[in-house]
C-alpha positions as CSV (number, residue, x, y, z in Angstrom):
1,M,125.3,112.9,52.0
2,P,127.8,113.0,54.9
3,Q,126.8,115.4,57.7
4,T,129.0,117.8,59.6
5,V,128.0,118.1,63.3
6,Q,129.5,119.3,66.6
7,G,131.3,116.8,68.8
8,V,133.8,116.5,71.7
9,I,137.2,114.9,71.1
10,A,140.3,114.1,73.1
11,R,143.1,115.0,70.7
12,A,146.1,114.0,72.9
13,K,146.9,112.3,76.2
14,G,145.9,114.5,79.1
15,A,145.0,117.5,76.9
16,P,141.7,119.3,77.6
17,V,138.8,118.1,75.4
18,E,137.8,120.1,72.3
19,L,134.5,120.9,70.7
20,V,135.0,120.4,67.0
21,D,133.3,119.7,63.7
22,V,132.8,116.0,63.1
23,V,131.9,114.4,59.7
24,V,129.3,111.6,60.0
25,P,129.0,109.4,56.9
26,D,125.8,107.9,55.6
27,P,125.2,104.5,57.2
28,G,126.5,101.6,55.3
29,P,125.2,98.0,55.5
30,G,124.3,97.0,59.0
31,E,124.9,100.6,60.3
32,A,122.7,103.4,61.7
33,V,123.0,107.1,62.3
34,V,121.5,108.2,65.6
35,K,120.6,111.7,66.6
36,V,121.9,111.8,70.2
37,E,119.5,113.3,72.8
38,A,121.6,112.7,76.0
39,C,124.9,111.2,77.0
40,G,126.3,110.6,80.5
41,V,129.8,111.7,81.4
42,C,131.4,108.4,82.5
43,H,134.8,107.8,84.1
44,T,135.7,105.6,81.1
45,D,135.6,108.7,78.9
46,L,138.2,110.3,81.3
47,H,140.3,107.1,81.0
48,Y,140.3,107.5,77.2
49,R,141.4,111.2,77.5
50,E,144.2,110.2,79.9
51,G,145.4,107.4,77.6
52,G,144.4,104.7,80.0
53,I,142.6,102.6,77.3
54,N,144.9,102.8,74.3
55,D,146.7,105.4,72.2
56,D,144.4,105.6,69.2
57,F,144.0,109.4,69.5
58,P,142.0,111.4,68.6
59,F,139.0,109.9,70.4
60,L,135.4,110.9,69.9
61,L,134.3,110.6,73.5
62,G,130.9,109.6,75.1
63,H,129.1,106.3,75.2
64,E,126.3,106.3,77.8
65,A,123.7,107.6,75.4
66,A,120.1,107.6,74.2
67,G,118.6,109.1,71.0
68,V,116.5,108.6,67.9
69,V,117.5,106.6,64.9
70,E,117.7,109.0,61.9
71,T,118.8,106.7,59.0
72,V,119.7,103.1,58.6
73,G,121.9,101.2,56.1
74,E,121.2,98.2,53.9
75,G,120.0,95.1,55.6
76,V,119.0,96.7,58.9
77,T,115.7,95.3,60.2
78,Q,115.9,95.5,64.0
79,V,115.5,99.3,64.2
80,A,114.0,101.9,61.9
81,P,114.1,105.7,61.5
82,G,112.2,107.3,64.3
83,D,112.9,104.6,66.9
84,F,114.0,105.8,70.4
85,V,117.0,103.8,71.3
86,I,119.7,103.3,74.0
87,L,123.2,102.7,72.6
88,N,125.2,99.8,73.8
89,W,128.8,98.9,73.3
90,R,128.4,95.1,73.2
91,A,126.4,94.4,70.0
92,V,126.3,90.6,70.1
93,C,127.2,88.6,67.0
94,G,124.9,85.6,67.4
95,Q,127.6,83.3,65.9
96,C,130.5,83.0,68.3
97,R,131.0,80.1,70.7
98,A,129.4,82.1,73.6
99,C,126.4,83.0,71.6
100,L,125.9,79.5,70.3
101,K,126.1,78.1,73.8
102,G,123.1,80.3,74.7
103,K,125.2,82.9,76.7
104,P,125.2,85.9,74.3
105,W,126.0,88.3,77.2
106,Y,129.6,86.8,77.0
107,C,129.7,87.4,73.2
108,F,133.4,87.2,72.1
109,N,132.9,88.9,68.8
110,T,130.9,92.1,69.5
111,H,131.0,94.6,66.7
112,N,130.9,98.3,65.8
113,A,130.3,100.4,62.8
114,T,132.6,99.6,59.9
115,Q,133.0,103.2,58.6
116,K,134.8,105.9,60.6
117,M,133.7,109.3,61.6
118,T,136.3,111.9,60.9
119,L,137.4,115.5,61.4
120,T,136.9,117.9,58.5
121,D,140.5,117.3,57.4
122,G,139.8,113.6,57.1
123,T,141.5,112.5,60.3
124,E,139.8,109.3,61.5
125,L,138.3,109.4,65.0
126,S,138.3,106.5,67.4
127,P,134.8,106.4,69.0
128,A,134.8,105.6,72.8
129,L,133.7,102.0,73.3
130,G,132.8,101.9,69.6
131,I,130.0,104.6,70.1
132,G,131.3,108.2,70.4
133,A,128.2,110.0,71.6
134,F,129.4,113.4,72.8
135,V,128.2,114.5,69.4
136,E,125.0,115.7,67.8
137,K,124.7,112.6,65.6
138,T,126.8,109.4,65.7
139,L,127.3,106.4,63.4
140,V,127.0,103.0,65.1
141,A,126.4,99.4,64.2
142,A,122.6,98.8,64.1
143,G,123.1,96.1,66.7
144,Q,124.3,98.8,69.1
145,C,120.8,100.3,69.1
146,T,118.3,98.9,71.6
147,K,114.7,100.1,71.1
148,V,112.9,101.2,74.3
149,D,109.8,103.1,75.4
150,P,109.9,106.5,73.7
151,D,108.2,108.2,76.6
152,A,111.2,107.6,78.8
153,E,113.5,110.5,79.8
154,A,116.6,110.3,77.6
155,A,119.0,111.8,80.2
156,A,118.0,109.0,82.7
157,V,117.7,105.9,80.5
158,G,120.8,106.7,78.5
159,L,122.8,105.8,81.6
160,L,121.8,102.2,81.1
161,G,124.3,102.3,78.2
162,C,127.2,101.8,80.6
163,G,127.5,102.6,84.3
164,V,124.0,101.9,85.6
165,M,123.7,98.7,83.7
166,A,127.2,97.6,84.8
167,G,126.3,98.1,88.5
168,F,122.7,96.7,88.4
169,G,123.9,93.7,86.4
170,A,126.9,93.0,88.7
171,A,124.5,92.6,91.6
172,V,121.6,90.9,89.8
173,N,122.9,89.1,86.8
174,T,126.4,88.2,87.9
175,G,125.9,88.1,91.7
176,G,122.5,86.5,91.5
177,V,121.1,88.7,94.4
178,Q,117.7,87.4,95.5
179,R,115.0,88.3,97.9
180,G,116.3,88.3,101.5
181,D,120.0,88.3,100.6
182,S,122.6,90.4,102.3
183,V,124.7,92.5,100.0
184,A,127.8,94.7,100.5
185,V,129.0,97.1,97.9
186,I,132.5,98.5,98.1
187,G,132.8,101.8,96.2
188,C,129.8,104.0,95.8
189,G,130.3,105.9,92.6
190,G,127.8,105.5,89.7
191,V,128.4,101.8,89.3
192,G,128.4,100.9,93.0
193,N,125.2,102.9,93.6
194,A,123.6,101.1,90.7
195,A,124.5,97.8,92.3
196,I,122.8,99.1,95.5
197,A,119.7,100.2,93.6
198,G,119.6,96.8,91.8
199,A,119.9,94.9,95.1
200,R,117.0,96.9,96.5
201,T,114.9,96.4,93.4
202,V,115.1,92.6,93.6
203,G,114.4,92.5,97.4
204,A,117.8,92.3,99.2
205,T,117.1,93.0,102.9
206,T,120.5,94.1,104.1
207,I,122.4,96.4,101.8
208,I,125.7,97.8,103.1
209,A,127.4,100.6,101.3
210,V,131.2,101.1,101.8
211,D,133.2,104.1,100.7
212,V,135.7,106.7,102.1
213,D,133.5,109.7,101.1
214,D,130.5,110.5,103.3
215,R,128.9,112.4,100.3
216,K,128.8,109.2,98.4
217,L,127.5,107.2,101.3
218,E,124.6,109.7,101.6
219,R,123.7,109.1,98.0
220,A,123.9,105.4,98.6
221,K,121.4,105.6,101.4
222,A,119.0,107.5,99.0
223,L,119.4,104.7,96.5
224,G,118.7,101.9,98.9
225,A,121.5,101.2,101.2
226,T,120.3,100.1,104.7
227,H,123.7,100.7,106.3
228,T,126.8,102.7,105.5
229,V,130.4,102.2,106.4
230,N,133.2,104.8,106.0
231,S,136.2,102.5,105.5
232,K,138.5,105.5,106.1
233,D,137.5,105.3,109.8
234,T,136.3,101.7,110.2
235,D,137.5,98.2,109.2
236,P,135.0,97.4,106.5
237,V,135.3,93.6,106.9
238,E,134.6,93.7,110.6
239,A,131.7,96.2,110.0
240,I,130.1,94.1,107.3
241,R,130.4,91.0,109.5
242,A,128.9,92.8,112.4
243,L,125.9,93.9,110.3
244,T,125.3,90.3,109.0
245,G,125.2,88.4,112.2
246,G,128.9,87.8,112.3
247,H,128.9,85.8,109.0
248,G,129.6,88.2,106.2
249,A,127.4,89.2,103.2
250,D,125.8,86.7,100.7
251,V,127.1,88.9,97.8
252,V,129.9,91.5,97.9
253,V,130.3,93.7,94.9
254,E,133.7,95.3,94.5
255,A,133.2,98.5,92.4
256,V,136.6,100.1,92.9
257,G,139.1,97.8,91.1
258,R,142.0,97.8,93.6
259,P,143.8,94.9,95.3
260,E,143.1,96.2,98.8
261,T,139.3,96.6,98.2
262,Y,139.1,93.2,96.5
263,E,140.8,91.6,99.5
264,Q,138.2,93.3,101.7
265,A,135.4,91.9,99.5
266,F,136.9,88.4,99.7
267,Y,136.9,88.4,103.5
268,A,133.7,90.2,103.9
269,R,131.5,87.5,102.2
270,D,129.8,84.7,104.0
271,L,131.0,81.1,103.6
272,A,129.8,80.0,100.1
273,G,129.1,83.6,99.3
274,T,129.9,85.4,96.1
275,V,132.4,88.2,95.3
276,V,131.8,90.1,92.1
277,L,134.5,92.3,90.6
278,V,133.0,95.1,88.5
279,G,135.6,97.8,89.3
280,V,138.2,97.9,86.5
281,P,141.8,97.4,87.7
282,T,144.9,98.7,85.9
283,P,147.0,96.1,84.1
284,D,149.8,96.3,86.7
285,Q,147.6,95.5,89.7
286,Q,147.8,92.1,91.4
287,V,146.1,90.4,94.4
288,T,147.5,87.6,96.6
289,L,145.2,85.4,98.6
290,P,145.9,82.2,100.5
291,M,144.8,79.2,98.5
292,I,143.5,77.5,101.6
293,E,141.1,80.4,102.1
294,I,139.9,80.3,98.5
295,F,139.2,76.6,99.0
296,G,137.9,76.7,102.5
297,R,135.5,79.6,102.0
298,G,133.9,78.1,99.0
299,G,131.4,80.1,97.0
300,A,132.3,82.0,93.8
301,L,134.8,84.7,92.7
302,K,133.4,86.3,89.6
303,S,134.1,89.2,87.3
304,S,131.2,91.1,85.7
305,W,131.5,92.3,82.0
306,Y,129.0,95.1,81.5
307,G,126.9,93.6,84.2
308,D,126.7,90.4,82.1
309,C,123.8,92.2,80.4
310,L,122.0,91.3,77.2
311,P,120.8,94.8,76.0
312,S,117.8,93.4,74.1
313,R,116.6,91.7,77.3
314,D,117.7,94.1,80.0
315,F,117.3,97.6,78.7
316,P,113.6,97.4,77.9
317,M,113.0,95.6,81.3
318,L,114.9,98.3,83.3
319,V,113.1,101.1,81.4
320,D,109.8,99.5,82.3
321,L,110.8,99.4,86.0
322,Y,111.9,103.0,85.7
323,R,108.5,104.0,84.2
324,Q,106.7,102.1,86.9
325,G,108.6,104.0,89.6
326,R,110.4,100.9,90.8
327,F,114.0,101.8,89.6
328,D,114.9,105.4,90.1
329,L,117.1,106.3,87.2
330,D,116.5,110.0,87.7
331,A,118.4,109.8,91.0
332,F,121.6,109.2,89.1
333,V,121.4,112.4,87.2
334,T,123.1,115.1,89.2
335,E,123.2,117.8,86.6
336,K,122.4,118.4,82.9
337,V,125.1,120.2,80.8
338,G,125.9,121.1,77.2
339,L,128.5,119.7,74.8
340,G,130.8,122.6,75.8
341,D,130.8,121.6,79.5
342,V,132.4,118.2,79.3
343,E,135.8,119.2,80.6
344,A,134.2,120.9,83.6
345,A,132.1,117.8,84.1
346,F,135.3,115.7,84.3
347,E,136.6,117.9,87.0
348,K,133.4,117.5,89.1
349,M,133.4,113.8,88.6
350,H,137.1,113.5,89.6
351,G,136.3,115.5,92.7
352,G,133.4,113.3,93.7
353,D,131.0,116.2,93.4
354,V,128.5,114.4,91.1
355,L,127.0,111.0,90.6
356,R,126.5,111.7,86.9
357,S,126.7,114.8,84.8
358,V,124.6,114.2,81.6
359,V,125.2,116.1,78.3
360,V,121.8,117.0,76.8
361,L,121.7,117.9,73.2
């Protein structure tokens, strides 16, 4: 029988979110219903509310989530009722050209649940990133469920579902940060700080945090930055070079998604170094660089999709590091709030007052 639960939707562009009744159907073939325990308030959800993703309103917001599988549909074998899972928005297909090349983290045919959750009047909801987890229970494709250690704290490990994984993966998976490397991270929100924490976890020795907000730089130090640069007052390129023997960093992670900060990242890397773009630009933004500089500096200019992660590989590994005390996911949780507090959490996030608010159900 379909279930009616409480969830948070964005009904129209720019309008405050609403707590409403949501109808969750029984899972069909390849689907699962998950009882959500916690879901982070991510900037992407605010983008949905503001119409920055698409116009498929109303949206069921929320996607950085962990919970327990309640029921599964026909043919589901990878998870079972009672499993503690982290939800992911890139359920790999196993059949596309990327998967068949052995690079499933680039899967070009990721999938979501086939059925739609609805309002009580039958209006279909568009789940954020194919998940929709600001809700007591959600319907997802079973491949979007990654089983992890059930003793882990849901509010912390749920953040692996988006921002923390994107940042950690940008540094480690895409950037290839290794022991002894120098790393600079431009933009110290949730994603940038996760890149800093990832760089520390794998043994980078010089980790430079760059932002215009001293509060964010303080958080970056707590998560592993060895140096901080306020680019409102200081030229970040010159500062990064000065902190790396005049050469520039081995890896520079751009976690803002703006032309001016990307250009800073380009010039702040060492010769043959790597720039990783994980900040999401708007469609109208462009960057211009001299081709002789691109050629002459060598190295690699990369973008990072979801931290180039493979959830089945990376989520359990990161949860294990968290449980061992080697990757401090708790540090990303600034506050725990209820479903009715999402709009206020957006305001705090927009003001830079929190690293992550987490809705706990």
